[in-house]
PDB file of N, CA, C and O in Angstrom, chain B, residues numbered from 101:
ATOM      1  N   MET B 101     -52.894  26.664  23.853  1.00  0.00           N
ATOM      2  CA  MET B 101     -53.746  27.530  24.656  1.00  0.00           C
ATOM      3  C   MET B 101     -53.042  27.800  25.981  1.00  0.00           C
ATOM      4  O   MET B 101     -52.554  26.866  26.617  1.00  0.00           O
ATOM      5  N   ALA B 102     -52.982  29.029  26.399  1.00  0.00           N
ATOM      6  CA  ALA B 102     -52.323  29.402  27.641  1.00  0.00           C
ATOM      7  C   ALA B 102     -53.087  28.843  28.833  1.00  0.00           C
ATOM      8  O   ALA B 102     -54.301  28.652  28.767  1.00  0.00           O
ATOM      9  N   ALA B 103     -52.373  28.581  29.916  1.00  0.00           N
ATOM     10  CA  ALA B 103     -52.988  28.006  31.118  1.00  0.00           C
ATOM     11  C   ALA B 103     -54.095  28.901  31.655  1.00  0.00           C
ATOM     12  O   ALA B 103     -55.130  28.410  32.105  1.00  0.00           O
ATOM     13  N   GLU B 104     -53.880  30.219  31.608  1.00  0.00           N
ATOM     14  CA  GLU B 104     -54.898  31.141  32.118  1.00  0.00           C
ATOM     15  C   GLU B 104     -56.168  31.059  31.281  1.00  0.00           C
ATOM     16  O   GLU B 104     -57.273  31.086  31.824  1.00  0.00           O
ATOM     17  N   GLU B 105     -56.016  30.958  29.953  1.00  0.00           N
ATOM     18  CA  GLU B 105     -57.173  30.849  29.068  1.00  0.00           C
ATOM     19  C   GLU B 105     -57.909  29.535  29.322  1.00  0.00           C
ATOM     20  O   GLU B 105     -59.139  29.506  29.341  1.00  0.00           O
ATOM     21  N   LYS B 106     -57.164  28.454  29.514  1.00  0.00           N
ATOM     22  CA  LYS B 106     -57.759  27.144  29.750  1.00  0.00           C
ATOM     23  C   LYS B 106     -58.568  27.158  31.044  1.00  0.00           C
ATOM     24  O   LYS B 106     -59.698  26.671  31.076  1.00  0.00           O
ATOM     25  N   ARG B 107     -57.994  27.713  32.106  1.00  0.00           N
ATOM     26  CA  ARG B 107     -58.712  27.785  33.381  1.00  0.00           C
ATOM     27  C   ARG B 107     -59.957  28.652  33.237  1.00  0.00           C
ATOM     28  O   ARG B 107     -61.005  28.333  33.799  1.00  0.00           O
ATOM     29  N   SER B 108     -59.848  29.729  32.498  1.00  0.00           N
ATOM     30  CA  SER B 108     -60.987  30.602  32.269  1.00  0.00           C
ATOM     31  C   SER B 108     -62.084  29.860  31.527  1.00  0.00           C
ATOM     32  O   SER B 108     -63.259  29.985  31.874  1.00  0.00           O
ATOM     33  N   ASP B 109     -61.715  29.082  30.501  1.00  0.00           N
ATOM     34  CA  ASP B 109     -62.681  28.285  29.750  1.00  0.00           C
ATOM     35  C   ASP B 109     -63.338  27.254  30.657  1.00  0.00           C
ATOM     36  O   ASP B 109     -64.547  27.038  30.570  1.00  0.00           O
ATOM     37  N   MET B 110     -62.564  26.617  31.520  1.00  0.00           N
ATOM     38  CA  MET B 110     -63.112  25.611  32.414  1.00  0.00           C
ATOM     39  C   MET B 110     -64.112  26.239  33.372  1.00  0.00           C
ATOM     40  O   MET B 110     -65.161  25.654  33.642  1.00  0.00           O
ATOM     41  N   GLN B 111     -63.801  27.413  33.886  1.00  0.00           N
ATOM     42  CA  GLN B 111     -64.699  28.085  34.799  1.00  0.00           C
ATOM     43  C   GLN B 111     -65.958  28.542  34.076  1.00  0.00           C
ATOM     44  O   GLN B 111     -67.010  28.686  34.699  1.00  0.00           O
ATOM     45  N   ALA B 112     -65.866  28.770  32.780  1.00  0.00           N
ATOM     46  CA  ALA B 112     -67.016  29.219  32.001  1.00  0.00           C
ATOM     47  C   ALA B 112     -67.933  28.060  31.623  1.00  0.00           C
ATOM     48  O   ALA B 112     -68.959  28.280  30.980  1.00  0.00           O
ATOM     49  N   GLY B 113     -67.587  26.824  32.009  1.00  0.00           N
ATOM     50  CA  GLY B 113     -68.472  25.702  31.779  1.00  0.00           C
ATOM     51  C   GLY B 113     -68.037  24.736  30.693  1.00  0.00           C
ATOM     52  O   GLY B 113     -68.848  23.928  30.240  1.00  0.00           O
ATOM     53  N   VAL B 114     -66.785  24.789  30.259  1.00  0.00           N
ATOM     54  CA  VAL B 114     -66.296  23.832  29.284  1.00  0.00           C
ATOM     55  C   VAL B 114     -66.297  22.457  29.946  1.00  0.00           C
ATOM     56  O   VAL B 114     -65.867  22.318  31.091  1.00  0.00           O
ATOM     57  N   GLU B 115     -66.777  21.446  29.232  1.00  0.00           N
ATOM     58  CA  GLU B 115     -66.901  20.109  29.793  1.00  0.00           C
ATOM     59  C   GLU B 115     -65.543  19.507  30.122  1.00  0.00           C
ATOM     60  O   GLU B 115     -64.584  19.632  29.360  1.00  0.00           O
ATOM     61  N   CYS B 116     -65.487  18.853  31.270  1.00  0.00           N
ATOM     62  CA  CYS B 116     -64.294  18.184  31.744  1.00  0.00           C
ATOM     63  C   CYS B 116     -64.782  16.886  32.386  1.00  0.00           C
ATOM     64  O   CYS B 116     -65.753  16.912  33.142  1.00  0.00           O
ATOM     65  N   VAL B 117     -64.137  15.753  32.108  1.00  0.00           N
ATOM     66  CA  VAL B 117     -64.616  14.490  32.641  1.00  0.00           C
ATOM     67  C   VAL B 117     -63.631  13.858  33.613  1.00  0.00           C
ATOM     68  O   VAL B 117     -62.418  14.032  33.497  1.00  0.00           O
ATOM     69  N   CYS B 118     -64.176  13.124  34.567  1.00  0.00           N
ATOM     70  CA  CYS B 118     -63.382  12.414  35.575  1.00  0.00           C
ATOM     71  C   CYS B 118     -62.561  11.327  34.891  1.00  0.00           C
ATOM     72  O   CYS B 118     -63.109  10.555  34.104  1.00  0.00           O
ATOM     73  N   PRO B 119     -61.249  11.243  35.172  1.00  0.00           N
ATOM     74  CA  PRO B 119     -60.425  10.198  34.565  1.00  0.00           C
ATOM     75  C   PRO B 119     -60.680   8.827  35.171  1.00  0.00           C
ATOM     76  O   PRO B 119     -60.145   7.833  34.679  1.00  0.00           O
ATOM     77  N   PHE B 120     -61.486   8.748  36.229  1.00  0.00           N
ATOM     78  CA  PHE B 120     -61.772   7.485  36.895  1.00  0.00           C
ATOM     79  C   PHE B 120     -63.096   6.873  36.450  1.00  0.00           C
ATOM     80  O   PHE B 120     -63.174   5.667  36.214  1.00  0.00           O
ATOM     81  N   CYS B 121     -64.148   7.705  36.334  1.00  0.00           N
ATOM     82  CA  CYS B 121     -65.473   7.166  36.017  1.00  0.00           C
ATOM     83  C   CYS B 121     -66.113   7.810  34.793  1.00  0.00           C
ATOM     84  O   CYS B 121     -67.217   7.423  34.411  1.00  0.00           O
ATOM     85  N   ASP B 122     -65.457   8.772  34.173  1.00  0.00           N
ATOM     86  CA  ASP B 122     -65.937   9.477  32.974  1.00  0.00           C
ATOM     87  C   ASP B 122     -67.174  10.341  33.204  1.00  0.00           C
ATOM     88  O   ASP B 122     -67.838  10.736  32.246  1.00  0.00           O
ATOM     89  N   ALA B 123     -67.491  10.637  34.461  1.00  0.00           N
ATOM     90  CA  ALA B 123     -68.596  11.551  34.755  1.00  0.00           C
ATOM     91  C   ALA B 123     -68.141  12.984  34.510  1.00  0.00           C
ATOM     92  O   ALA B 123     -66.954  13.282  34.640  1.00  0.00           O
ATOM     93  N   GLU B 124     -69.056  13.869  34.162  1.00  0.00           N
ATOM     94  CA  GLU B 124     -68.725  15.274  33.967  1.00  0.00           C
ATOM     95  C   GLU B 124     -68.322  15.873  35.312  1.00  0.00           C
ATOM     96  O   GLU B 124     -69.002  15.666  36.317  1.00  0.00           O
ATOM     97  N   LEU B 125     -67.220  16.612  35.327  1.00  0.00           N
ATOM     98  CA  LEU B 125     -66.707  17.213  36.561  1.00  0.00           C
ATOM     99  C   LEU B 125     -67.195  18.641  36.743  1.00  0.00           C
ATOM    100  O   LEU B 125     -67.338  19.394  35.780  1.00  0.00           O
ATOM    101  N   ASP B 126     -67.443  18.993  37.977  1.00  0.00           N
ATOM    102  CA  ASP B 126     -67.641  20.385  38.367  1.00  0.00           C
ATOM    103  C   ASP B 126     -66.244  20.859  38.740  1.00  0.00           C
ATOM    104  O   ASP B 126     -65.744  20.504  39.807  1.00  0.00           O
ATOM    105  N   VAL B 127     -65.600  21.655  37.886  1.00  0.00           N
ATOM    106  CA  VAL B 127     -64.202  22.017  38.098  1.00  0.00           C
ATOM    107  C   VAL B 127     -63.979  22.919  39.300  1.00  0.00           C
ATOM    108  O   VAL B 127     -62.834  23.179  39.669  1.00  0.00           O
ATOM    109  N   SER B 128     -65.048  23.398  39.918  1.00  0.00           N
ATOM    110  CA  SER B 128     -64.875  24.195  41.126  1.00  0.00           C
ATOM    111  C   SER B 128     -64.676  23.310  42.353  1.00  0.00           C
ATOM    112  O   SER B 128     -64.264  23.797  43.406  1.00  0.00           O
ATOM    113  N   ALA B 129     -64.965  22.013  42.229  1.00  0.00           N
ATOM    114  CA  ALA B 129     -64.773  21.061  43.328  1.00  0.00           C
ATOM    115  C   ALA B 129     -63.513  20.244  43.071  1.00  0.00           C
ATOM    116  O   ALA B 129     -63.238  19.901  41.922  1.00  0.00           O
ATOM    117  N   PRO B 130     -62.739  19.921  44.107  1.00  0.00           N
ATOM    118  CA  PRO B 130     -61.499  19.157  43.907  1.00  0.00           C
ATOM    119  C   PRO B 130     -61.716  17.648  43.832  1.00  0.00           C
ATOM    120  O   PRO B 130     -60.747  16.889  43.852  1.00  0.00           O
ATOM    121  N   TRP B 131     -62.965  17.198  43.747  1.00  0.00           N
ATOM    122  CA  TRP B 131     -63.251  15.770  43.668  1.00  0.00           C
ATOM    123  C   TRP B 131     -64.388  15.533  42.688  1.00  0.00           C
ATOM    124  O   TRP B 131     -65.120  16.452  42.318  1.00  0.00           O
ATOM    125  N   CYS B 132     -64.518  14.281  42.277  1.00  0.00           N
ATOM    126  CA  CYS B 132     -65.599  13.890  41.377  1.00  0.00           C
ATOM    127  C   CYS B 132     -66.874  13.747  42.194  1.00  0.00           C
ATOM    128  O   CYS B 132     -66.884  13.064  43.218  1.00  0.00           O
ATOM    129  N   GLN B 133     -67.938  14.381  41.751  1.00  0.00           N
ATOM    130  CA  GLN B 133     -69.216  14.325  42.453  1.00  0.00           C
ATOM    131  C   GLN B 133     -69.843  12.933  42.380  1.00  0.00           C
ATOM    132  O   GLN B 133     -70.665  12.590  43.230  1.00  0.00           O
ATOM    133  N   VAL B 134     -69.477  12.127  41.387  1.00  0.00           N
ATOM    134  CA  VAL B 134     -70.065  10.805  41.211  1.00  0.00           C
ATOM    135  C   VAL B 134     -69.302   9.739  41.986  1.00  0.00           C
ATOM    136  O   VAL B 134     -69.888   9.032  42.805  1.00  0.00           O
ATOM    137  N   CYS B 135     -68.000   9.616  41.737  1.00  0.00           N
ATOM    138  CA  CYS B 135     -67.229   8.541  42.388  1.00  0.00           C
ATOM    139  C   CYS B 135     -66.494   8.994  43.645  1.00  0.00           C
ATOM    140  O   CYS B 135     -65.876   8.175  44.325  1.00  0.00           O
ATOM    141  N   GLN B 136     -66.554  10.293  43.966  1.00  0.00           N
ATOM    142  CA  GLN B 136     -65.979  10.856  45.198  1.00  0.00           C
ATOM    143  C   GLN B 136     -64.463  10.722  45.301  1.00  0.00           C
ATOM    144  O   GLN B 136     -63.917  10.714  46.404  1.00  0.00           O
ATOM    145  N   VAL B 137     -63.780  10.616  44.164  1.00  0.00           N
ATOM    146  CA  VAL B 137     -62.326  10.514  44.134  1.00  0.00           C
ATOM    147  C   VAL B 137     -61.737  11.907  43.936  1.00  0.00           C
ATOM    148  O   VAL B 137     -62.239  12.692  43.132  1.00  0.00           O
ATOM    149  N   MET B 138     -60.670  12.209  44.673  1.00  0.00           N
ATOM    150  CA  MET B 138     -59.961  13.469  44.517  1.00  0.00           C
ATOM    151  C   MET B 138     -59.322  13.488  43.126  1.00  0.00           C
ATOM    152  O   MET B 138     -58.617  12.551  42.751  1.00  0.00           O
ATOM    153  N   VAL B 139     -59.566  14.540  42.376  1.00  0.00           N
ATOM    154  CA  VAL B 139     -59.055  14.654  41.011  1.00  0.00           C
ATOM    155  C   VAL B 139     -57.934  15.684  40.990  1.00  0.00           C
ATOM    156  O   VAL B 139     -58.089  16.803  41.479  1.00  0.00           O
ATOM    157  N   ARG B 140     -56.795  15.283  40.408  1.00  0.00           N
ATOM    158  CA  ARG B 140     -55.659  16.195  40.249  1.00  0.00           C
ATOM    159  C   ARG B 140     -55.748  16.822  38.867  1.00  0.00           C
ATOM    160  O   ARG B 140     -56.208  16.193  37.914  1.00  0.00           O
ATOM    161  N   PHE B 141     -55.302  18.069  38.768  1.00  0.00           N
ATOM    162  CA  PHE B 141     -55.344  18.788  37.496  1.00  0.00           C
ATOM    163  C   PHE B 141     -53.939  19.231  37.099  1.00  0.00           C
ATOM    164  O   PHE B 141     -53.111  19.546  37.954  1.00  0.00           O
ATOM    165  N   CYS B 142     -53.684  19.252  35.799  1.00  0.00           N
ATOM    166  CA  CYS B 142     -52.404  19.718  35.270  1.00  0.00           C
ATOM    167  C   CYS B 142     -52.253  21.206  35.554  1.00  0.00           C
ATOM    168  O   CYS B 142     -53.173  21.987  35.314  1.00  0.00           O
ATOM    169  N   ALA B 143     -51.094  21.592  36.065  1.00  0.00           N
ATOM    170  CA  ALA B 143     -50.819  22.992  36.379  1.00  0.00           C
ATOM    171  C   ALA B 143     -50.627  23.830  35.116  1.00  0.00           C
ATOM    172  O   ALA B 143     -50.746  25.054  35.167  1.00  0.00           O
ATOM    173  N   VAL B 144     -50.335  23.191  33.989  1.00  0.00           N
ATOM    174  CA  VAL B 144     -50.085  23.920  32.751  1.00  0.00           C
ATOM    175  C   VAL B 144     -51.352  24.080  31.918  1.00  0.00           C
ATOM    176  O   VAL B 144     -51.705  25.196  31.536  1.00  0.00           O
ATOM    177  N   CYS B 145     -52.042  22.965  31.633  1.00  0.00           N
ATOM    178  CA  CYS B 145     -53.193  23.045  30.730  1.00  0.00           C
ATOM    179  C   CYS B 145     -54.540  22.919  31.444  1.00  0.00           C
ATOM    180  O   CYS B 145     -55.579  23.194  30.844  1.00  0.00           O
ATOM    181  N   GLY B 146     -54.540  22.508  32.715  1.00  0.00           N
ATOM    182  CA  GLY B 146     -55.780  22.436  33.477  1.00  0.00           C
ATOM    183  C   GLY B 146     -56.596  21.174  33.282  1.00  0.00           C
ATOM    184  O   GLY B 146     -57.675  21.051  33.861  1.00  0.00           O
ATOM    185  N   GLU B 147     -56.111  20.225  32.479  1.00  0.00           N
ATOM    186  CA  GLU B 147     -56.838  18.972  32.256  1.00  0.00           C
ATOM    187  C   GLU B 147     -56.715  18.068  33.483  1.00  0.00           C
ATOM    188  O   GLU B 147     -55.706  18.118  34.186  1.00  0.00           O
ATOM    189  N   PRO B 148     -57.740  17.236  33.751  1.00  0.00           N
ATOM    190  CA  PRO B 148     -57.627  16.279  34.855  1.00  0.00           C
ATOM    191  C   PRO B 148     -56.567  15.235  34.535  1.00  0.00           C
ATOM    192  O   PRO B 148     -56.442  14.798  33.391  1.00  0.00           O
ATOM    193  N   LEU B 149     -55.806  14.838  35.548  1.00  0.00           N
ATOM    194  CA  LEU B 149     -54.739  13.856  35.359  1.00  0.00           C
ATOM    195  C   LEU B 149     -55.231  12.455  35.687  1.00  0.00           C
ATOM    196  O   LEU B 149     -55.980  12.279  36.648  1.00  0.00           O
ATOM    197  N   PRO B 150     -54.827  11.453  34.907  1.00  0.00           N
ATOM    198  CA  PRO B 150     -55.161  10.070  35.226  1.00  0.00           C
ATOM    199  C   PRO B 150     -54.599   9.678  36.593  1.00  0.00           C
ATOM    200  O   PRO B 150     -53.693  10.326  37.118  1.00  0.00           O
ATOM    201  N   LYS B 151     -55.141   8.628  37.144  1.00  0.00           N
ATOM    202  CA  LYS B 151     -54.854   8.182  38.512  1.00  0.00           C
ATOM    203  C   LYS B 151     -53.376   8.231  38.908  1.00  0.00           C
ATOM    204  O   LYS B 151     -53.028   8.907  39.876  1.00  0.00           O
ATOM    205  N   ASP B 152     -52.516   7.541  38.196  1.00  0.00           N
ATOM    206  CA  ASP B 152     -51.105   7.447  38.580  1.00  0.00           C
ATOM    207  C   ASP B 152     -50.177   8.170  37.609  1.00  0.00           C
ATOM    208  O   ASP B 152     -49.026   7.770  37.438  1.00  0.00           O
ATOM    209  N   ALA B 153     -50.664   9.220  36.981  1.00  0.00           N
ATOM    210  CA  ALA B 153     -49.872   9.930  35.976  1.00  0.00           C
ATOM    211  C   ALA B 153     -48.746  10.737  36.611  1.00  0.00           C
ATOM    212  O   ALA B 153     -48.946  11.440  37.602  1.00  0.00           O
ATOM    213  N   ASP B 154     -47.562  10.622  36.022  1.00  0.00           N
ATOM    214  CA  ASP B 154     -46.418  11.435  36.420  1.00  0.00           C
ATOM    215  C   ASP B 154     -46.325  12.680  35.550  1.00  0.00           C
ATOM    216  O   ASP B 154     -45.660  13.654  35.901  1.00  0.00           O
ATOM    217  N   GLU B 155     -47.007  12.628  34.406  1.00  0.00           N
ATOM    218  CA  GLU B 155     -47.044  13.781  33.508  1.00  0.00           C
ATOM    219  C   GLU B 155     -48.415  13.838  32.842  1.00  0.00           C
ATOM    220  O   GLU B 155     -49.135  12.842  32.769  1.00  0.00           O
ATOM    221  N   CYS B 156     -48.747  15.008  32.369  1.00  0.00           N
ATOM    222  CA  CYS B 156     -50.041  15.221  31.733  1.00  0.00           C
ATOM    223  C   CYS B 156     -50.065  14.552  30.361  1.00  0.00           C
ATOM    224  O   CYS B 156     -49.170  14.790  29.549  1.00  0.00           O
ATOM    225  N   PRO B 157     -51.074  13.717  30.085  1.00  0.00           N
ATOM    226  CA  PRO B 157     -51.145  13.091  28.772  1.00  0.00           C
ATOM    227  C   PRO B 157     -51.542  14.098  27.680  1.00  0.00           C
ATOM    228  O   PRO B 157     -51.337  13.838  26.494  1.00  0.00           O
ATOM    229  N   GLY B 158     -52.099  15.227  28.073  1.00  0.00           N
ATOM    230  CA  GLY B 158     -52.525  16.236  27.104  1.00  0.00           C
ATOM    231  C   GLY B 158     -51.394  17.118  26.620  1.00  0.00           C
ATOM    232  O   GLY B 158     -51.245  17.350  25.420  1.00  0.00           O
ATOM    233  N   CYS B 159     -50.588  17.613  27.567  1.00  0.00           N
ATOM    234  CA  CYS B 159     -49.545  18.574  27.171  1.00  0.00           C
ATOM    235  C   CYS B 159     -48.124  18.087  27.513  1.00  0.00           C
ATOM    236  O   CYS B 159     -47.144  18.691  27.076  1.00  0.00           O
ATOM    237  N   GLY B 160     -48.011  17.010  28.285  1.00  0.00           N
ATOM    238  CA  GLY B 160     -46.692  16.453  28.608  1.00  0.00           C
ATOM    239  C   GLY B 160     -46.012  17.100  29.801  1.00  0.00           C
ATOM    240  O   GLY B 160     -44.886  16.734  30.137  1.00  0.00           O
ATOM    241  N   ALA B 161     -46.674  18.061  30.455  1.00  0.00           N
ATOM    242  CA  ALA B 161     -46.066  18.723  31.608  1.00  0.00           C
ATOM    243  C   ALA B 161     -45.974  17.761  32.790  1.00  0.00           C
ATOM    244  O   ALA B 161     -46.831  16.894  32.962  1.00  0.00           O
ATOM    245  N   ALA B 162     -44.939  17.919  33.593  1.00  0.00           N
ATOM    246  CA  ALA B 162     -44.757  17.066  34.768  1.00  0.00           C
ATOM    247  C   ALA B 162     -45.475  17.683  35.964  1.00  0.00           C
ATOM    248  O   ALA B 162     -45.661  18.897  36.043  1.00  0.00           O
ATOM    249  N   GLY B 163     -45.871  16.816  36.887  1.00  0.00           N
ATOM    250  CA  GLY B 163     -46.443  17.293  38.145  1.00  0.00           C
ATOM    251  C   GLY B 163     -47.918  17.549  38.100  1.00  0.00           C
ATOM    252  O   GLY B 163     -48.616  17.136  37.174  1.00  0.00           O
ATOM    253  N   GLU B 164     -48.389  18.247  39.128  1.00  0.00           N
ATOM    254  CA  GLU B 164     -49.810  18.541  39.287  1.00  0.00           C
ATOM    255  C   GLU B 164     -49.991  19.888  39.953  1.00  0.00           C
ATOM    256  O   GLU B 164     -49.025  20.494  40.416  1.00  0.00           O
ATOM    257  N   GLU B 165     -51.213  20.351  40.000  1.00  0.00           N
ATOM    258  CA  GLU B 165     -51.553  21.620  40.625  1.00  0.00           C
ATOM    259  C   GLU B 165     -51.926  21.370  42.064  1.00  0.00           C
ATOM    260  O   GLU B 165     -52.252  22.309  42.790  1.00  0.00           O
TER     261      GLU B 165
END
């Protein structure tokens, strides 16, 4: 899935969960509404990145957005 399509799906309400507390994320906010931790997202696929990830576990891309 292209990054643009993924971001579009996320904005349309596709569920995304916090990698720290597993709460559902509001992707329009840069932090988790439950645990108040800043969440980083993959620049390629748009998935939230685990706490100390150097690459996305979903698509393998390096870095963050």
